[in-house]
C-alpha positions as CSV (number, residue, x, y, z in Angstrom):
1,M,0.0,0.0,0.0
2,Q,1.3,3.5,-0.8
3,R,1.6,6.6,1.1
4,G,-1.4,8.7,2.1
5,G,-1.1,9.8,5.8
6,P,1.2,9.6,8.8
7,R,4.4,7.6,8.6
8,N,5.3,4.2,9.8
9,T,8.2,3.0,11.9
10,I,11.3,4.3,10.0
11,P,14.8,5.3,10.7
12,P,16.0,8.8,9.7
13,P,16.1,9.1,5.9
14,S,19.9,9.0,5.7
15,Q,19.8,5.5,7.2
16,R,17.3,4.1,4.8
17,H,18.3,1.7,2.0
18,P,16.9,1.7,-1.5
19,P,14.1,-0.8,-2.2
20,G,15.3,-4.2,-3.4
21,R,14.4,-7.8,-3.4
22,R,12.6,-9.2,-0.3
23,W,14.9,-10.4,2.3
24,P,14.4,-13.8,4.0
25,L,13.3,-14.0,7.6
26,Q,16.7,-15.0,8.8
27,V,18.2,-11.7,7.6
28,I,15.4,-9.7,9.2
29,V,16.0,-11.4,12.5
30,G,19.7,-10.6,12.1
31,V,18.9,-7.0,11.5
32,C,16.8,-6.9,14.7
33,V,19.8,-8.1,16.6
34,V,21.9,-5.4,15.1
35,V,19.2,-2.9,16.0
36,A,19.3,-4.3,19.5
37,A,23.0,-3.5,19.8
38,Y,22.4,-0.1,18.4
39,F,19.7,0.7,21.0
40,G,22.0,-0.6,23.7
41,M,24.8,1.7,22.7
42,R,22.3,4.7,22.5
43,L,21.2,4.1,26.0
44,L,24.8,3.9,27.2
45,H,25.4,7.3,25.5
46,H,22.0,8.6,26.8
47,E,20.5,9.1,23.3
48,P,16.8,8.4,23.0
49,A,15.9,6.1,20.2
50,P,13.0,6.7,17.8
51,A,9.5,5.7,18.5
52,A,7.3,3.9,16.0
53,T,5.3,6.1,13.7
54,P,2.3,4.9,11.7
55,A,2.7,5.0,8.0
56,A,-0.1,6.5,6.3
57,G,-0.6,4.6,3.1
58,D,2.8,2.9,3.2
59,K,3.3,-0.8,3.5
60,P,4.2,-1.3,7.1
61,R,7.9,-1.5,7.8
62,P,9.5,-3.6,10.5
63,A,9.1,-2.0,13.9
64,E,12.4,-1.2,15.7
65,I,13.0,-3.5,18.7
66,P,15.5,-2.8,21.5
67,D,16.5,-6.4,22.2
68,A,16.6,-9.7,20.5
69,I,13.3,-11.5,20.5
70,A,12.8,-14.9,22.2
71,P,11.4,-17.6,19.9
72,E,8.2,-17.9,21.9
73,L,7.4,-14.3,21.1
74,Q,7.5,-14.7,17.3
75,T,3.7,-14.6,17.1
76,L,1.2,-12.8,19.2
77,P,-1.0,-14.6,21.6
78,Q,-4.8,-14.3,21.4
79,V,-5.9,-11.2,23.4
80,A,-9.1,-10.6,25.1
81,A,-11.4,-7.9,23.7
82,P,-11.0,-4.5,25.3
83,S,-13.4,-3.3,28.0
84,S,-16.1,-0.9,27.0
85,D,-14.6,2.2,28.6
86,L,-11.7,1.9,26.1
87,G,-14.2,2.3,23.2
88,P,-13.1,5.8,22.3
89,F,-9.5,4.8,22.3
90,V,-10.1,1.8,20.0
91,G,-12.3,4.0,17.8
92,Q,-9.3,6.3,17.3
93,L,-7.1,3.3,16.5
94,R,-9.6,2.5,13.7
95,Q,-9.6,6.1,12.4
96,A,-5.8,6.0,12.3
97,E,-5.8,2.8,10.2
98,T,-8.4,4.3,7.8
99,F,-6.3,7.4,7.4
100,R,-3.3,5.1,6.6
101,I,-5.3,3.8,3.7
102,L,-7.0,6.9,2.4
103,G,-4.9,9.8,3.6
104,D,-6.5,13.1,2.7
105,I,-8.5,11.9,-0.3
106,P,-12.0,13.4,-0.1
107,V,-14.3,10.5,0.9
108,A,-17.8,10.7,2.3
109,G,-17.9,10.3,6.1
110,E,-20.2,7.2,5.9
111,I,-17.8,5.5,3.6
112,R,-14.9,6.2,6.0
113,D,-17.0,4.8,8.8
114,L,-17.5,1.6,6.8
115,I,-13.8,1.3,6.4
116,N,-13.3,2.0,10.1
117,Q,-15.3,-1.0,10.8
118,A,-13.6,-3.1,8.1
119,H,-16.8,-3.3,6.1
120,V,-14.7,-3.2,2.9
121,A,-17.2,-4.8,0.6
122,D,-19.9,-2.3,1.4
123,A,-17.4,0.6,1.1
124,A,-16.1,-0.7,-2.2
125,A,-19.7,-1.0,-3.6
126,R,-20.5,2.6,-2.7
127,L,-17.2,3.9,-4.1
128,E,-17.8,2.0,-7.3
129,V,-21.1,3.7,-7.8
130,L,-19.5,7.1,-7.3
131,A,-16.6,6.2,-9.5
132,R,-18.8,5.2,-12.4
133,A,-20.5,8.6,-12.0
134,N,-17.1,10.3,-12.7
135,D,-16.1,10.9,-9.1
136,R,-12.4,10.8,-9.6
137,D,-11.5,10.9,-5.9
138,A,-13.8,8.0,-5.2
139,N,-12.0,6.0,-7.9
140,V,-8.6,6.7,-6.2
141,A,-10.0,5.7,-2.9
142,L,-11.2,2.5,-4.5
143,A,-7.8,1.8,-5.9
144,R,-6.3,2.2,-2.5
145,L,-8.9,-0.2,-1.0
146,V,-7.6,-2.7,-3.6
147,S,-4.1,-2.3,-2.2
148,A,-5.4,-2.5,1.4
149,C,-7.0,-5.9,0.6
150,A,-3.8,-7.3,-1.0
151,T,-2.3,-10.0,1.2
152,E,0.1,-8.6,3.7
153,E,3.6,-9.7,3.0
154,P,4.6,-12.5,5.4
155,D,7.9,-11.0,6.4
156,T,6.3,-7.6,7.1
157,R,3.5,-9.1,9.1
158,R,5.8,-11.3,11.1
159,S,8.1,-8.4,11.9
160,T,5.2,-6.2,13.1
161,E,3.8,-9.0,15.2
162,T,7.2,-9.8,16.7
163,A,7.7,-6.1,17.7
164,Q,4.2,-6.0,19.2
165,A,4.7,-9.2,21.1
166,E,7.9,-7.8,22.6
167,A,6.1,-4.6,23.5
168,S,3.4,-6.7,25.2
169,R,6.1,-8.5,27.2
170,R,7.7,-5.2,28.2
171,A,4.4,-3.6,29.2
172,A,4.8,-5.1,32.6
173,D,6.8,-2.1,33.5
174,L,4.2,0.4,32.4
175,S,1.2,1.9,34.3
176,P,-1.9,-0.2,34.7
177,E,-3.8,2.1,32.4
178,T,-1.2,1.8,29.7
179,R,-1.1,-2.0,30.0
180,R,-4.9,-2.0,29.4
181,R,-4.4,0.1,26.3
182,V,-1.6,-2.2,25.1
183,S,-3.9,-5.2,25.5
184,A,-6.8,-3.3,23.7
185,S,-4.6,-2.3,20.8
186,L,-3.3,-5.9,20.3
187,A,-6.8,-7.2,20.4
188,F,-7.8,-4.5,17.9
189,R,-5.1,-5.5,15.4
190,Q,-6.1,-9.2,15.6
191,E,-9.8,-8.3,15.1
192,R,-9.1,-5.9,12.3
193,L,-6.9,-8.3,10.3
194,A,-9.5,-11.1,10.6
195,A,-12.4,-8.8,9.6
196,L,-10.4,-7.4,6.6
197,S,-9.5,-10.8,5.4
198,K,-13.1,-12.0,5.5
199,D,-14.7,-8.9,4.0
200,C,-12.1,-8.4,1.3
201,E,-12.9,-11.9,0.0
202,R,-16.5,-10.9,-0.7
203,A,-15.6,-7.4,-2.1
204,H,-15.9,-7.0,-5.9
205,F,-13.2,-4.9,-7.4
206,D,-13.3,-4.3,-11.2
207,S,-9.6,-3.7,-11.4
208,P,-9.4,-3.1,-15.2
209,A,-12.2,-0.4,-14.9
210,I,-10.5,1.2,-11.9
211,E,-7.2,1.3,-13.8
212,Q,-8.8,2.8,-16.9
213,R,-10.6,5.5,-14.9
214,L,-7.3,6.3,-13.2
215,R,-5.6,6.8,-16.6
216,S,-8.4,8.9,-18.0
217,A,-8.5,11.1,-14.9
218,A,-4.7,11.4,-14.9
219,A,-4.8,12.5,-18.6
220,A,-7.2,15.2,-17.6
221,G,-4.8,16.4,-14.9
222,H,-6.4,14.9,-11.8
223,E,-3.5,15.1,-9.3
224,A,-4.5,12.2,-7.0
225,S,-5.0,9.9,-10.0
226,L,-1.5,10.8,-11.3
227,W,0.0,10.1,-7.8
228,Q,-1.8,6.8,-7.4
229,L,-0.6,5.7,-10.9
230,G,2.9,6.4,-9.7
231,N,2.3,4.3,-6.5
232,Q,1.1,1.4,-8.6
233,A,4.2,1.5,-10.8
234,A,6.4,0.0,-8.2
235,G,9.5,-1.6,-9.8
236,D,9.6,1.1,-12.6
237,I,11.2,4.1,-10.9
238,N,11.2,6.2,-14.1
239,L,7.5,5.7,-14.6
240,Q,6.8,6.4,-10.9
241,R,8.7,9.6,-11.1
242,K,7.0,10.6,-14.4
243,H,3.5,10.4,-12.7
244,W,4.7,11.9,-9.4
245,L,6.4,14.8,-11.2
246,S,3.2,15.6,-13.1
247,A,1.2,15.6,-9.9
248,A,3.9,17.5,-8.0
249,M,3.9,20.3,-10.6
250,L,0.2,20.6,-10.1
251,G,0.9,21.3,-6.4
252,Y,-0.1,17.9,-5.0
253,L,1.8,17.5,-1.8
254,P,1.9,13.7,-1.4
255,A,3.5,13.5,-4.9
256,Q,6.0,16.2,-4.0
257,L,7.1,14.2,-1.0
258,D,7.3,10.9,-2.7
259,L,9.3,12.4,-5.6
260,A,11.7,14.1,-3.2
261,E,12.3,10.9,-1.2
262,S,12.9,9.0,-4.4
263,L,15.5,11.5,-5.6
264,M,17.1,11.4,-2.2
265,L,17.8,7.7,-2.6
266,D,19.7,8.4,-5.8
267,T,22.0,11.0,-4.1
268,Q,22.5,8.8,-1.0
269,R,23.6,5.9,-3.2
270,G,25.7,8.2,-5.4
271,D,23.8,7.0,-8.5
272,D,22.9,10.4,-10.1
273,Q,24.2,13.6,-8.6
274,S,22.6,15.6,-11.5
275,N,19.3,15.4,-9.7
276,R,20.5,17.5,-6.8
277,G,18.9,20.7,-8.1
278,R,15.5,19.1,-8.6
279,L,15.8,17.4,-5.2
280,N,16.5,20.7,-3.5
281,F,13.5,22.3,-5.1
282,W,11.0,19.6,-4.1
283,L,12.5,19.3,-0.6
284,E,12.0,23.0,0.0
285,A,8.5,22.7,-1.3
286,G,7.6,19.8,1.0
287,G,9.4,21.3,3.9
288,R,7.2,24.3,3.9
289,Q,4.0,22.3,4.1
290,S,4.5,18.9,5.8
291,P,6.0,17.4,8.9
292,R,7.4,14.6,6.7
293,G,8.8,17.1,4.3
294,K,10.5,18.9,7.2
295,V,12.2,15.7,8.3
296,L,13.4,14.9,4.8
297,L,14.8,18.4,4.3
298,A,16.5,18.4,7.7
299,D,18.2,15.1,6.9
300,C,19.6,16.7,3.7
301,L,20.7,19.8,5.6
302,V,22.9,17.7,7.9
303,S,24.1,15.2,5.3
304,G,24.7,17.5,2.4
305,C,22.7,15.4,-0.1
306,T,21.7,18.4,-2.1
307,G,25.2,19.8,-2.3
308,Q,24.2,22.8,-0.3
309,P,26.2,23.9,2.8
310,L,25.5,22.0,5.9
311,D,23.1,23.8,8.2
312,T,22.5,22.0,11.5
313,A,20.7,25.0,13.1
314,R,18.0,25.1,10.4
315,A,17.8,21.3,10.5
316,A,17.2,21.3,14.2
317,S,14.5,23.9,13.9
318,L,12.7,21.9,11.2
319,L,12.9,18.7,13.2
320,Q,11.5,20.5,16.3
321,E,8.6,21.8,14.2
322,A,8.0,18.3,12.8
323,V,8.0,16.6,16.2
324,L,5.5,19.1,17.5
325,S,3.3,18.2,14.5
326,G,3.4,14.5,15.6
327,A,6.2,13.2,13.4
328,T,7.9,10.6,15.7
329,E,10.6,9.9,13.2
330,S,12.1,13.3,13.9
331,L,13.1,12.1,17.4
332,A,15.9,9.9,16.1
333,S,17.4,12.7,14.0
334,L,17.2,15.2,16.9
335,A,18.9,12.6,19.2
336,S,21.7,12.2,16.7
337,F,23.0,15.7,17.0
338,P,26.5,15.7,18.7
339,A,26.3,17.2,22.2
340,E,28.9,19.8,21.2
341,D,26.7,21.2,18.4
342,A,25.0,24.3,19.5
343,A,21.8,23.2,17.7
344,A,21.6,20.0,19.7
345,P,18.4,19.9,21.9
346,T,18.9,19.8,25.7
347,D,17.7,16.9,27.8
348,E,14.8,19.1,29.0
349,Q,13.7,19.7,25.4
350,M,14.0,16.0,24.5
351,F,11.9,15.1,27.6
352,G,9.3,17.6,26.4
353,Y,9.3,16.1,22.9
354,N,9.0,12.6,24.1
355,A,6.2,13.6,26.5
356,F,4.4,15.4,23.7
357,L,4.4,12.3,21.5
358,Q,3.4,10.1,24.4
359,R,0.2,12.2,24.9
360,L,-0.6,11.7,21.2
361,N,0.1,8.0,21.4
362,E,-2.2,7.7,24.5
363,L,-5.0,9.1,22.5
364,G,-4.5,6.4,19.8
365,C,-3.2,8.8,17.2
366,Y,-0.7,6.2,15.8
367,G,-3.1,3.3,15.4
368,E,-1.9,-0.2,15.7
369,F,1.6,1.1,16.6
370,Y,0.4,2.1,20.1
371,P,2.2,-0.8,21.9
372,T,5.7,-0.2,20.5
373,N,5.4,3.5,20.9
374,A,4.2,3.2,24.5
375,V,7.2,1.1,25.5
376,H,9.8,3.2,23.6
377,L,8.5,6.5,24.8
378,D,8.1,5.4,28.4
379,N,11.7,4.1,28.3
380,H,13.0,7.3,26.8
381,L,11.3,9.4,29.4
382,K,12.6,7.3,32.3
383,Q,16.2,7.5,30.9
384,L,15.9,11.3,30.5
385,G,14.4,11.7,34.0
386,L,17.4,9.9,35.5
387,R,19.8,12.3,33.8
388,L,18.0,15.5,35.0
389,S,18.2,17.1,38.4
390,P,15.0,17.4,40.4
391,S,14.7,21.0,39.3
392,G,15.6,20.2,35.7
393,L,12.9,17.5,35.7
394,Q,10.3,19.8,37.0
395,A,11.3,22.4,34.3
396,A,11.1,19.7,31.7
397,K,7.6,18.7,32.8
398,L,6.4,22.3,32.7
399,L,7.9,22.7,29.2
400,A,6.1,19.6,28.1
401,D,2.8,21.0,29.4
402,D,3.4,24.3,27.6
403,E,4.2,22.6,24.3
404,W,1.0,20.5,24.6
405,R,-1.1,23.5,25.2
406,E,0.4,25.4,22.3
407,H,0.8,22.6,19.7
408,G,-1.4,19.7,20.8
409,A,-4.5,20.7,18.8
410,Q,-2.4,21.3,15.7
411,A,-0.7,17.9,16.0
412,R,-4.0,16.1,16.4
413,T,-5.4,17.8,13.3
414,A,-2.3,16.8,11.3
415,L,-2.7,13.2,12.4
416,H,-6.5,13.3,11.9
417,C,-6.7,12.4,15.6
418,N,-9.9,13.8,16.9
């Protein structure tokens, strides 16, 4: 599934590798062990590690796990259904997962509600009627439902479940209320996957008609259709960029961000340095409008991927803006600033940022990634609390409260977390 909303668990862009062939499970487990060592070293150096972020519209990526996983935790146990008082929390988890599929594509509220409840067949039938009546956005939403119903890749699902099983085990150190929410979110994921699988089987998707309508709309300049065609051209990077560029030039933000990230991979691999000018243009465009764009631009400002002079001060400012808009991936980049760099955030600031994201997570804003976020953010806050003096900790908590009052509503809006 392609992008359309908040991001999934990812490392900073400079640490990403270009897409390639699927790796076997043994390699993924090996990577988890390496990540474990990495987290251990970060804790020794008192650097908070990134929390998991939901990916809106992306295929879920493996969640980052602090330690190696015991064999008995490779699959999630059956979890009891949540108690009724957690209904609003679970409802927000559902909304987050629907936003991951649809993003900002205009779709009627009743259709979103159907997708919230995993009633995919009914939602698809209503979207098909609208699409046949020349509703281009409905056709894009229909195409994204097709992707949502595609079988989840075994390695991806196994990695996600492994991370959540580990989070469930570590939840013993969390507050009773957080443990209840962890249990509720795990039960929600199991119920949702089962319901999706069942309802997708009875959904009727006229894929050739959907594709033809996408192409006709794209030829007429419909930005979302151009973007979606690029998403569906995975494996042909030139065709992807052709569609994304057309949508980006029409001002479509998701296409601008996908195009910029694609060009970044070239410069990071050293494949084509001639794209640096285009990359800089689209990074600046995305950085003005999007938390994800700010993170991408900040990464280039500290790595020099556009050939521009390094600017850690501006990068830190962009990352701080991004984290206060709910972008959890910005935490890793902020924590990577050397202590001697004047732009590096203080421990009090990092405490405030982690506490800010924790409040969003407690509301269910990050969907099924609640368990891993809950464990990571709680651990970061405890580590930071140990390093601060009593007065410093009190100042950090006051800072966190101020930031929530000033930016909390904005972040909830950005994440469609109401």
